[in-house]
C-alpha positions as a Markdown table, in Angstrom:
| # | Residue | x | y | z |
|---|---|---|---|---|
| 1 | Unk | 14.8 | -2.6 | -6.2 |
| 2 | Unk | 15.4 | -6.3 | -6.9 |
| 3 | Unk | 14.4 | -8.8 | -4.1 |
| 4 | Unk | 14.7 | -12.7 | -4.2 |
| 5 | Unk | 12.1 | -14.4 | -2.0 |
| 6 | Unk | 13.4 | -17.4 | 0.0 |
| 7 | Unk | 11.4 | -20.6 | -0.1 |
| 8 | Unk | 9.9 | -19.7 | 3.4 |
| 9 | Unk | 9.1 | -16.1 | 2.4 |
| 10 | Unk | 5.9 | -14.4 | 1.1 |
| 11 | Unk | 5.5 | -10.9 | -0.2 |
| 12 | Unk | 2.6 | -8.8 | 0.7 |
| 13 | Unk | 1.5 | -5.2 | -0.2 |
| 14 | Unk | -0.7 | -2.6 | 1.9 |
| 15 | Unk | -1.2 | 1.0 | 2.2 |
| 16 | Unk | -3.2 | 4.0 | 4.0 |
| 17 | Unk | -3.3 | 2.1 | 7.2 |
| 18 | Unk | -3.7 | 5.7 | 9.1 |
| 19 | Unk | -2.9 | 4.2 | 12.6 |
| 20 | Unk | -4.4 | 6.5 | 15.1 |
| 21 | Unk | -6.4 | 8.7 | 12.8 |
| 22 | Unk | -9.4 | 9.8 | 14.6 |
| 23 | Unk | -11.2 | 11.3 | 11.7 |
| 24 | Unk | -11.2 | 8.0 | 9.5 |
| 25 | Unk | -12.8 | 6.3 | 12.2 |
| 26 | Unk | -16.5 | 6.5 | 12.3 |
| 27 | Unk | -16.9 | 6.6 | 16.0 |
| 28 | Unk | -14.6 | 9.4 | 16.6 |
| 29 | Unk | -14.5 | 11.6 | 13.4 |
| 30 | Unk | -15.6 | 15.1 | 13.1 |
| 31 | Unk | -16.1 | 14.9 | 9.3 |
| 32 | Unk | -19.5 | 15.7 | 8.2 |
| 33 | Unk | -19.6 | 13.0 | 5.5 |
| 34 | Unk | -18.7 | 10.4 | 7.8 |
| 35 | Unk | -20.7 | 7.7 | 6.2 |
| 36 | Unk | -18.9 | 8.0 | 2.9 |
| 37 | Unk | -15.3 | 8.3 | 4.0 |
| 38 | Unk | -14.9 | 6.8 | 7.3 |
| 39 | Unk | -14.3 | 3.2 | 8.8 |
| 40 | Unk | -17.2 | 1.5 | 10.6 |
| 41 | Unk | -15.3 | 1.2 | 14.0 |
| 42 | Unk | -16.8 | 2.7 | 17.2 |
| 43 | Unk | -13.5 | 3.6 | 18.7 |
| 44 | Unk | -10.1 | 4.5 | 17.4 |
| 45 | Unk | -8.6 | 1.5 | 19.3 |
| 46 | Unk | -10.8 | -1.0 | 17.7 |
| 47 | Unk | -9.7 | 0.3 | 14.4 |
| 48 | Unk | -6.1 | 0.2 | 15.3 |
| 49 | Unk | -6.4 | -3.3 | 16.5 |
| 50 | Unk | -8.0 | -4.6 | 13.5 |
| 51 | Unk | -5.4 | -3.0 | 11.3 |
| 52 | Unk | -2.4 | -4.7 | 13.5 |
| 53 | Unk | -4.0 | -8.0 | 13.8 |
| 54 | Unk | -4.8 | -8.0 | 10.1 |
| 55 | Unk | -1.0 | -7.5 | 9.5 |
| 56 | Unk | 0.3 | -10.0 | 12.1 |
| 57 | Unk | -2.3 | -12.8 | 11.2 |
| 58 | Unk | -1.4 | -12.4 | 7.5 |
| 59 | Unk | 2.5 | -11.5 | 7.3 |
| 60 | Unk | 4.8 | -13.5 | 9.0 |
| 61 | Unk | 8.0 | -12.2 | 10.8 |
| 62 | Unk | 10.3 | -13.4 | 8.0 |
| 63 | Unk | 7.9 | -12.3 | 5.1 |
| 64 | Unk | 8.5 | -9.0 | 3.2 |
| 65 | Unk | 5.8 | -6.4 | 3.6 |
| 66 | Unk | 5.7 | -3.1 | 1.2 |
| 67 | Unk | 3.7 | -0.3 | 2.8 |
| 68 | Unk | 2.7 | 2.3 | 0.4 |
| 69 | Unk | 2.2 | 5.3 | 2.5 |
| 70 | Unk | 0.3 | 7.1 | 5.1 |
| 71 | Unk | 1.5 | 5.0 | 8.0 |
| 72 | Unk | 0.2 | 6.6 | 11.0 |
| 73 | Unk | -1.3 | 9.9 | 12.7 |
| 74 | Unk | -1.7 | 11.8 | 15.9 |
| 75 | Unk | 2.0 | 12.4 | 16.7 |
| 76 | Unk | 5.6 | 11.6 | 16.0 |
| 77 | Unk | 5.3 | 8.9 | 18.7 |
| 78 | Unk | 2.7 | 7.0 | 17.1 |
| 79 | Unk | 5.1 | 5.9 | 14.0 |
| 80 | Unk | 7.3 | 3.8 | 16.4 |
| 81 | Unk | 4.3 | 2.7 | 18.4 |
| 82 | Unk | 2.7 | 1.3 | 15.4 |
| 83 | Unk | 6.0 | -0.4 | 14.2 |
| 84 | Unk | 6.6 | -2.1 | 17.3 |
| 85 | Unk | 3.3 | -3.7 | 17.3 |
| 86 | Unk | 4.0 | -5.2 | 13.8 |
| 87 | Unk | 5.8 | -8.8 | 13.9 |
| 88 | Unk | 7.0 | -8.6 | 10.5 |
| 89 | Unk | 11.0 | -7.7 | 10.4 |
| 90 | Unk | 11.1 | -6.5 | 6.7 |
| 91 | Unk | 8.8 | -3.5 | 5.9 |
| 92 | Unk | 9.7 | -1.2 | 3.1 |
| 93 | Unk | 7.9 | 1.9 | 3.2 |
| 94 | Unk | 6.9 | 4.1 | 0.3 |
| 95 | Unk | 6.2 | 7.6 | 1.5 |
| 96 | Unk | 2.6 | 9.0 | 1.5 |
| 97 | Unk | 1.5 | 12.7 | 1.7 |
| 98 | Unk | 1.0 | 12.2 | 5.6 |
| 99 | Unk | 4.5 | 10.8 | 6.2 |
| 100 | Unk | 6.4 | 13.9 | 6.7 |
| 101 | Unk | 8.2 | 13.0 | 10.1 |
| 102 | Unk | 9.5 | 9.8 | 8.4 |
| 103 | Unk | 10.3 | 11.7 | 5.2 |
| 104 | Unk | 12.5 | 14.2 | 7.2 |
| 105 | Unk | 14.0 | 11.2 | 9.0 |
| 106 | Unk | 13.1 | 13.0 | 12.3 |
| 107 | Unk | 15.3 | 11.5 | 15.2 |
| 108 | Unk | 16.5 | 8.9 | 12.6 |
| 109 | Unk | 13.1 | 7.3 | 12.4 |
| 110 | Unk | 13.6 | 5.7 | 9.2 |
| 111 | Unk | 15.7 | 3.2 | 11.0 |
| 112 | Unk | 12.4 | 1.4 | 11.7 |
| 113 | Unk | 12.1 | 0.3 | 8.0 |
| 114 | Unk | 14.1 | -1.7 | 5.6 |
| 115 | Unk | 13.8 | 0.9 | 3.0 |
| 116 | Unk | 12.1 | 4.4 | 2.6 |
| 117 | Unk | 11.4 | 5.6 | -0.9 |
| 118 | Unk | 9.2 | 8.1 | -2.6 |
| 119 | Unk | 9.0 | 5.5 | -5.8 |
| 120 | Unk | 10.2 | 2.1 | -6.4 |
| 121 | Unk | 10.3 | 0.0 | -9.4 |
| 122 | Unk | 10.5 | -3.6 | -8.0 |
| 123 | Unk | 11.6 | -6.6 | -9.5 |
| 124 | Unk | 10.6 | -10.0 | -7.7 |
| 125 | Unk | 12.5 | -13.2 | -8.3 |
| 126 | Unk | 13.7 | -12.0 | -11.9 |
| 127 | Unk | 10.2 | -12.6 | -12.9 |
| 128 | Unk | 7.4 | -10.2 | -11.7 |
| 129 | Unk | 7.9 | -6.4 | -12.0 |
| 130 | Unk | 6.0 | -3.4 | -10.3 |
| 131 | Unk | 5.9 | 0.2 | -10.0 |
| 132 | Unk | 4.9 | 1.3 | -6.5 |
| 133 | Unk | 4.1 | 4.7 | -5.5 |
| 134 | Unk | 1.7 | 6.1 | -2.9 |
| 135 | Unk | -0.1 | 8.0 | -5.7 |
| 136 | Unk | -2.0 | 6.5 | -8.8 |
| 137 | Unk | 0.0 | 7.3 | -11.9 |
| 138 | Unk | -1.9 | 7.4 | -15.4 |
| 139 | Unk | 1.3 | 6.0 | -17.1 |
| 140 | Unk | 4.2 | 4.3 | -15.8 |
| 141 | Unk | 7.7 | 2.9 | -16.8 |
| 142 | Unk | 7.4 | -0.3 | -18.8 |
| 143 | Unk | 3.6 | -0.3 | -18.6 |
| 144 | Unk | 3.8 | -1.5 | -22.3 |
| 145 | Unk | 5.5 | -4.6 | -21.1 |
| 146 | Unk | 2.9 | -5.6 | -18.6 |
| 147 | Unk | 4.5 | -3.9 | -15.5 |
| 148 | Unk | 2.0 | -3.7 | -12.9 |
| 149 | Unk | 1.3 | -0.4 | -10.8 |
| 150 | Unk | 0.5 | -0.6 | -7.4 |
| 151 | Unk | -0.7 | 2.4 | -5.5 |
| 152 | Unk | -2.5 | 3.7 | -2.4 |
| 153 | Unk | -3.9 | 7.2 | -1.4 |
| 154 | Unk | -7.2 | 7.2 | -2.8 |
| 155 | Unk | -8.9 | 4.8 | -0.4 |
| 156 | Unk | -10.9 | 3.0 | -3.2 |
| 157 | Unk | -13.7 | 0.4 | -2.1 |
| 158 | Unk | -13.3 | -3.3 | -3.3 |
| 159 | Unk | -15.6 | -2.9 | -6.5 |
| 160 | Unk | -13.3 | 0.0 | -7.5 |
| 161 | Unk | -9.7 | -1.0 | -6.3 |
| 162 | Unk | -8.6 | -2.3 | -9.8 |
| 163 | Unk | -8.3 | 0.1 | -12.5 |
| 164 | Unk | -8.8 | 0.0 | -16.3 |
| 165 | Unk | -5.3 | -1.4 | -16.8 |
| 166 | Unk | -2.8 | -3.1 | -14.6 |
| 167 | Unk | -3.1 | -1.0 | -11.9 |
| 168 | Unk | -4.4 | -1.7 | -8.3 |
| 169 | Unk | -5.0 | 0.4 | -5.0 |
| 170 | Unk | -3.6 | -1.9 | -2.5 |
| 171 | Unk | -4.9 | 0.2 | 0.7 |
| 172 | Unk | -6.6 | -1.6 | 3.7 |
| 173 | Unk | -10.0 | 0.0 | 2.5 |
| 174 | Unk | -10.2 | -2.1 | -0.6 |
| 175 | Unk | -8.8 | -5.1 | 0.7 |
| 176 | Unk | -10.9 | -6.2 | 3.7 |
| 177 | Unk | -8.4 | -4.1 | 6.2 |
| 178 | Unk | -5.6 | -6.7 | 5.4 |
| 179 | Unk | -2.5 | -6.8 | 3.3 |
| 180 | Unk | -2.7 | -8.4 | 0.0 |
| 181 | Unk | -0.3 | -11.1 | -1.1 |
| 182 | Unk | 1.9 | -11.2 | -4.3 |
| 183 | Unk | -0.1 | -14.3 | -5.5 |
| 184 | Unk | -3.4 | -12.6 | -5.1 |
| 185 | Unk | -2.1 | -9.5 | -7.0 |
| 186 | Unk | -0.9 | -11.6 | -9.7 |
| 187 | Unk | -4.3 | -13.4 | -10.2 |
| 188 | Unk | -6.2 | -10.0 | -10.2 |
| 189 | Unk | -3.8 | -8.5 | -12.6 |
| 190 | Unk | -3.5 | -11.4 | -14.9 |
| 191 | Unk | -6.7 | -10.7 | -17.1 |
| 192 | Unk | -6.0 | -7.1 | -17.0 |
| 193 | Unk | -5.3 | -5.2 | -20.2 |
| 194 | Unk | -2.2 | -3.2 | -20.7 |
| 195 | Unk | -4.2 | 0.1 | -20.6 |
| 196 | Unk | -3.1 | 3.8 | -20.1 |
| 197 | Unk | -5.0 | 6.3 | -18.0 |
| 198 | Unk | -4.7 | 8.3 | -21.1 |
| 199 | Unk | -6.9 | 7.7 | -24.1 |
| 200 | Unk | -4.0 | 8.5 | -26.4 |
| 201 | Unk | -0.6 | 7.2 | -24.8 |
| 202 | Unk | 2.3 | 6.5 | -27.6 |
| 203 | Unk | 3.5 | 3.8 | -24.9 |
| 204 | Unk | 0.7 | 1.5 | -25.9 |
| 205 | Unk | 1.1 | -0.7 | -28.8 |
| 206 | Unk | -1.7 | -0.6 | -31.4 |
| 207 | Unk | -2.4 | -3.1 | -34.1 |
| 208 | Unk | -2.6 | -0.9 | -37.3 |
């Protein structure tokens, strides 16, 4: 996928919003390990409002947002409810493991998004390249050329969101519950080495 940002447009990434997911909210969860794997909100509506406000206060109507999966929970109706609360007109969705209604395009629900894909190779302004997928990949296309891999799924904390190479979890849990901008991603990834998740990967250039 190729996109060209207009002068007034910004690009953002996010993932794993889990809108209306009661078990990921500390005040409503039934999980036994709540302190380790939940978000610190007393009510589900507090969590939902924080997610929505974080998007709307960061991403403008004409900006572009890539959401890397696990959009919403608690029923089919929540998909459109969540979408209707977001001001951004241009949302591209990379499917997560909980997005089965959207994957099957139940009742044409994919109409809510600018695109819906399992995996996307993204080129921005003919200058920046990314591999986008819900799941983290250990070795990805054109990794050796410095292409950045953005993912979600694993809900990494802020101190763990950046991998050993040019790879990053853009989920809300590691990014202050807000989307992260293209410029911020580029700043964070710039000093990262070109490195595979495998110790021996022939795609990585080695000086002999």
